[in-house]
N, C-alpha and C positions, 0 to 999 in steps of 0.2 A: 205497280202491283199486278202481277200476271195471274191468270186463271189457274195455271199449274201451281203457283205458290199457294193460292188459297186452298187448292185441293189437297196438296201434299202436306201442308203444315197446319191442317186442322187438328184439333185436340184428339188424342188417342181415345179410341172407343173404350168404355168401361171394361168390356170383356178382355181387350188386349192388355189394359193395365193390370187386370187381375192375373193375366198370364205372366206379367213381369213379377208380380208379387209371389206367385206360387211356383215359378219355374225352379226345378230342383237343381239346375246346373250352377246356381249362384255360389261362387266360392266364399268360404267363411271370411277370407282375408279382404273381401270387398263387400261388406255388409250394406253399403250405400249404393249398390249398383242400380237398383230400380229407380231411386231418387235421382241419381246422376243422369240416367237415360232420359227421365222425364224433364229434368232441367235443360238438357241439351235440346230437346224437342221444343220446349216452350220458348227458349231464347231465340232459337233459329226461326221459329214461326213468327215471332215479333219482328225480327229483322227483315224477313222476306215479304211480309204482308203490310208492315207499317212503315218501314224505313226505306227499303229498296226503291230506287228509281230506275225502272226498266232493267232491274237486276244489279244495278250499280250503287255505290255508296260514296260518301265523302268521309271525313274523319270523326267529326263530332256534331251533335245536334242539341239544341235546347229541347226540353220535353214537349213543348207545343209546336216544335218545328218552325218557329218564327225566324230563327237564325241557324246557320250551319257553317261549318268550316272544314276546309282541307288544310293545307299549310297557311292559306289565307281564307278570308270569308268567301263562301261560294253562294251562287244563286240557286233557287229551287230546281232549275233545269240542268244543273251540273252534277257530274260525279267526278271523283278524284282517282287518277291512275297511280300517282305517287303513293307509296306505302306510308301508313297502313290504310289503304283505301280499297278499291274494288278488287284488285287481284289478291290482296292479302285476305280479304273475306272469302274469295273463291278457294284459296288454299285451305283456309280453316274449314270450310264446308267439305272439301274433298277429304281432308284428314278425318273429319267426323264420319264420313261415309266409309272410309277404310276401317275405322274403329268399330262401327256398328253394323255395317252392311245395309243400312236403311236408305231406301231410294230417294227420300226427300232431300237428303244432303247432297246427293249427286245432282239432283235437279237444281238446287240452289247454287252449286258450283258452276253448272253450265249456264245458269242465269247470269252470273257474274261474267263468265267468259263471253256470252252473247253481247253484253253491254260493252265489253272491251272491243270486241270485233266490230261492233257498230261504230266505234270511235277511232278505229285504227287509221293512222295517217296513210295517205296514198303511198308513201315511201316504205311502209311496213312497220314503222315504229309507233310510238305514242308520245303525245304531249303530256304535260303535267296533269291535265284534266280534260274532260270531254263535256261539251255543252250540247245537249240534245235539241236546244232551240236553234242551233245553226251557227255558222261562222260570224254572221253579223252580231249576234248576241255575245259570242265569245270576244270579238273585237271590242265591243262596248265595255265588257268587263275589264279588259286590258287597259282601255283608255280612261277608266275611272278608278276602280279598286286597285288594279294592278299598278297603274302609273303612279299612285300615291304611296306605295309601299317603300318607305325610305331605305330600309336595310335589305329588302328582297329584290335586288336589281334584276334578277332573272325573270321577274314577273312584270317589269315596267313597260314592256312593249310586246305586241303580238309578233310571233314569227311563224310562218307557215312551214313548219318542219317538226321533227320529233326529237326527243332528248333521251340521253343515257343518264342524266342527272338523277341522283337518289334512287337508282336501280328500278325506276318505274317501267321502262320498256322491257327490261330483262325479266322482272317479276311477272309482268303480264304475259310475255312470251313463254315463260316457264309453266304458267298455268295451262296454256294451250298445249304445251308438250305433255304435261301430265294427263290431260284429257285425251289426247291422241293415243297415248300408251294404254289408256283404259280400254281402248278398242271398241267403244260403244258408239261414238259419234265421228264419222269420217268427215263431217263438215268442218271440223277444226283443223284438218290437215292443210288446207289451202292458206288460211291466215297464219298458221305456224310457219309454213314454208316462206311466206311473205316476210315474216319477222326474221327468220334465219337469214334470208337474203338481204334484209336491211342491215343486219350486223356485218355481213360480208361486204356489202356495197360501201358502207361507211368507213371501213378499215383503211387506213392509209398504207401506202406501199411499205413503209418502215415498220408496220405492225400495230401502231397505236390507233386510237379513235378520238374523234372530236367529241365535244360535249353534245352538240346538236348536229343534225343532218336531215336533209340536204340544205344547201344555200345558207349555211351558217356564216355569220360574220363576227368580227371582233374576237373577243376571247373565246367565244363558243366554238370557233373553228380550230383552236389550238389542239394539239395532242394533249390529252388530259389524263391525269391519274386521280383527280379530285373525286372524292366519294368512291374510290376504288372502282372507277368505271372499267379500267382495263381488266382488273382481276375478276370482276363480276361477269364481264363478257367472255373471258376465257372459261369460267366455270359453266356458263350457259352452253358454249360450244362443246365443251367436254360432255356435258349431260346429253346433248343432242347426238354427239358421236357415239356415245356408249349405248344409248337407248334405241336410236334409229339405225345405227350401224352405217352411217354415212361417212365413208372414208374421204370424201372430197373436203370435209371440214378440217382434216389434219393439217394441211398447209397453213390455214388461217390461224390455227391454234399455235403452231410452232412460230409463225411470224409474230404473233402477239407476245409470246414469251421473249423473243429476241428484242422486242421494243424495250423491255426492262433493262436489258444489257446495254443497249446503245445510248440510253438516256441517263445512265448513272454518270455523275460528274467526276472529273479527275480528282485524285488526291491532291491536297489534304482535305478537300471538301467533297468527299465521295458519297454524297447523298443524292436525293431526287427533289425536283421541284413539283409543284402541283400541276403545272402545264408547261408546254414547250411550243415554240414557233414551228410551223410545218417545214419551212424552207431550210432552216439551218439547225433545228433542234436545240435552240437556246432557251433557257428558262424565261418564262414570260409572266406578266401580270394577268389577272382575271378581273373579278369584281374590284371595286375601288378599295375594298378592305382586304384584298388578296394581292399583295405587292409582288413584284419580280424578286424572288428569293428562293432559297431552298427551304423545304418543309420537313421538320423532324418527324411528325406523325406519318406523313406519306413515306418517308424513308423507312420507318419501322415496318409499315405495312408491306412495302416492296421487298424488304429483306426477307420477311417471312414467306412471301410468295416465291421469291427466287429459290428458297430452300424447297418449297413444294415443287417447283419446276424441275429441280434436280431429282427429286423423288419420282417425278413423272418420266424423265428422260435419261437420267444418268450422265448428263453432259456436265463436265466439271466447270464450264464457263459460268454456270449459275452460282457456283460457290466461290469462284476465284476471288472476287473483290468484296465479298461480304465482310471480311475483317477490316477492310478500309472504311466501309460504311459504319461499322460499329465503333471504330476508333474516332470517326468524326462525331458521332453522337456523344461519345465520352468527352470529346473536346468542348462541346457546346453546352454541356450540362451545367445548370446553375449551381453556385455554391450552396452548401447545405442550409446556410442561414437564410437563403432566399427562396427555398422550396416551400410551397404552400399546398397542402392537401395532396401530397405525393406527386405534384406536377413539377417535374424538375427540368423540363426541356422547353425552351422558348419555341413557339410554333414556327416563326419565320426567322431565318438566318440570312444576313446580307452576304451576297456573293463577294468573294475576295477578302473582305475584312473579317468575316466570321462573327460579326457582332449580331446580337439579337435585334430584331426590328419589332416595333410595337405599333398597334393601330389605335387611332383616336378619332374623335369627330367633334365638330362644332355645329351650331345651328339647331333648328327644331323640326325640320321636315325636308322632303325631297327637293323643294324649291330653293330654300335658303341654306340647307345644310351641306356639309362636305366632310369626307373622311380624309385623314392624312396620316402619314407614317413617319416615325422618328425612332430614337433609341431610348426613349424615356419609358420605363416600365410602370409608371404610376398613371392612374386614371385611364386605363385602356377600356375599349368597348367591351360590353358584357355579353353581346350576342354571338361573339366569335372568340373562342378561348385563346388567350395570349400564351398559355403554356400547356404542355401535354404530359401525361403520365405514360412512360414507356419502360417496359421491362427489358432493358438491354442485357442483363445477365442471362435471362431465359433465352433470348435470341442467340447469344454467344454459346450457351450450352447446347442448344439444338444444332448449331453449326458444327461444333466440335464433335458431337455424336455422329452426325452424317459423315464427317471426314474420316472418322474411325471405322466406319462400317464398310465392308465390301460393297461395291456398287450394286450387285445383284440383291444384297440384303436391303439396301436402301430403297430399291425399286420394287420390292416384292408386292407392294400395294399400289402400283402406278395406276392412276385413273384413266390412262389412255392405253394400257396394255391389252385390254380386251374390249370387244364390242358386244352389242346385243345383250346388255345387262339391264336389269330392272332399275327404275328410279327409286329413291327412298320412298317409303310408304307415307312418311309424315314430313311436312315442311314447316309446321308451326310449333312443334314440341321442342324445338331448339334450332340452332343455326346450321344449315347445310353448308359445310365448308368444302372448298375444292379438294383439300387433302383427304376428306372423308369419303369421297366418291370411289376411291380405289377399293377393290376387293369387297364391294357391296357393304362398306362400312357406313355409308351415308344414311343412317336411320334418323338423324336429327332428333334425338331423344333427349329430353331433360331428365332430371332425377325423378324417380317415381313419386307422385304426390302422396303425402301422408293423408290418413283418414281425417285429421283435423283440417287440413287444407281443403280437401274435398267438401267437408261439411261447411266450411266457411263459404266456398264458392256457391254451393247449392242454396245456403241460407241467405245469401246476398241478392239473389234474384227476386225482383219485386213482383207485385201482383200483375202488373202489365206484361211482364215477360222480358225485362231488360235489367242489366246490372247498373244501377245509378252510379255515376262517376262525376267527381268534381270537374267542371269544364274550366281547367286551369288556364288554357290559352284562349284568349278572347281578342277582340280588336275594336277600334272605334268604327262605328258605322260611317260609310262614305258620305262626305258632306261637301265635296268639291276640292279643287286644288288649294294647297296651303298658301298662306301669305308669304310675300317676299321678305318681310321683316320677321326675324325670329321671335317666337313667343317668349314670355317671361319664364325664367327657370333654367335649370341646367339639365340638358338632355344628353350630355356626353357619355353618361354611364347608365342609361336606361335602355330597355328593350324597344321602346317606342318613343316617338317624338311627340309633338303637340297633337291636338285632337283631329288634325287633318291627315295624320299618318295612319295608313291602313294596315301597317305591319302588325302581326300578332304580338301580344304582350301577356305577362302573367297577371291574372286577375287576383287581387288581394282578398276578394270575397267571392270565390267562385260559386256559381249555382250548380246544382246537380243536373246532369243531363245524360245523353246517350253517347257512348264511345265505342268506336270500332276496335280500338286497341284493347280495351277492356274485354270486349266480347271475344276477340281472338285469343287473348291470354287465358281467359276462363274456359273457353271451349277446349283449348289445348290441355288444360288440367283434366277436364272431364273425359276428353278423348283418350288421353293416356290411361286414366283410371279404368275406363270401360274396356279398352283394348288390352292393356296390361301385357303387351308383348306376346299374347297367345291367340290373337285373332278375336273376333267378336264373341263376347260372352253375353248372350241375350236370348230371349225366348225365340223359338223357331217360328212361332205364329206371327204373321205379319199382315193380317187382314185389316189392320187399321189404316193401311195405305188407301 
């Protein structure tokens, strides 16, 4: 809790609140404007003065702060980089600043950025979390809580490097980019440059990226498309190119796009794998429940990106083999009587045979348990989807449309056609897609909230100043390594093993607590309502600062 947070997020003075109530500029279509502004202030004050740790956050907290979680249970000295953690909160505060023009939100955004800069890895990227107690404390967490997370293998041992997994590094770097473009704090330029250089340094000559860098080993050194690492990195570089005007980034962008072309497999299995070996670009396994196979969801994501790359460059190589990829997806689609919940595509497809692969497990914890893969679709693990919902007709229609358009028409909103353009004003009102960055379309806006939705959000804020949320994801407190003999019961289709497993699981009786995801979502509703696409609609008087 910083002094600036206490100062800026103090309750608004009565005179200023009276100004909100009597300001004549309030449009009739937004009758709850004053209440929305007050709710935003109260919720943000609570987060910055009661929740923040040196400006940073994890994901969820019990109301008494006795326990807290990111993707896994965190210690009181930790903050989380992986969204929806510290950078996500920074983006929400910066969005609120853009919606209201009120300086306390900018201060909260820079507080989150300062926390991230304090924990930036020497290489320029970020780990999943930051421990302000130091490396020894972080290593102890990995040796205890992390080591016993059966299904979260990426947390089972400490690595002195940074990760692209789950867009943590890129989301943090994007917050720094936004702050640099605000033009108020030059101090963020050096850590931003360091992050950009990290993305460039970690890129392989063929254009792809590893999951972790530097000194990555095992599957984390493979060229990866998992969690859209390559696509998110391209988007970040494009945003930097457009806003900073740095032409030296263009070769890295083009090289990254070419990586999608060279990793597409030959027909008739013209899809993509989650990851590839660096030496010969062959599909490779990753975690023990991610076998060497082609991945249908990754293929669909990459097909969509290839079409965006065509819109960026006009190069026909990005469209040339899309029909082959779509034909392969058609070939592996499950029969209609096997489709459940619209999920018609097995996640993993065996190379050569084109058979679906399914992941199972036995045992009860990381010591005695094991994952295995076969072709039996029954009793698969529940924490990693065995099937996917993919809209192949929509992908095919987009491809056919692009093929029918003159190249110039398809490229009219190319996000690399021009430089020195502003970033989207909002990053939490919707998803900022790579395709939306062209022609300044990247406003990342959701549908305008209804008065009923705004009323609901305002009314749900409690007296303390947060939105109570069921803490659905919980975990067993760390109690030591698990036994070598499996516990009684069947853990093959549960999210967690026995009581030594520190992996998160769904609490059947969740308690109400504090959620960053809920805060960000509700602040996005209120920011959208207050801004309404017309700039801040608030009293001119700001002496409550």
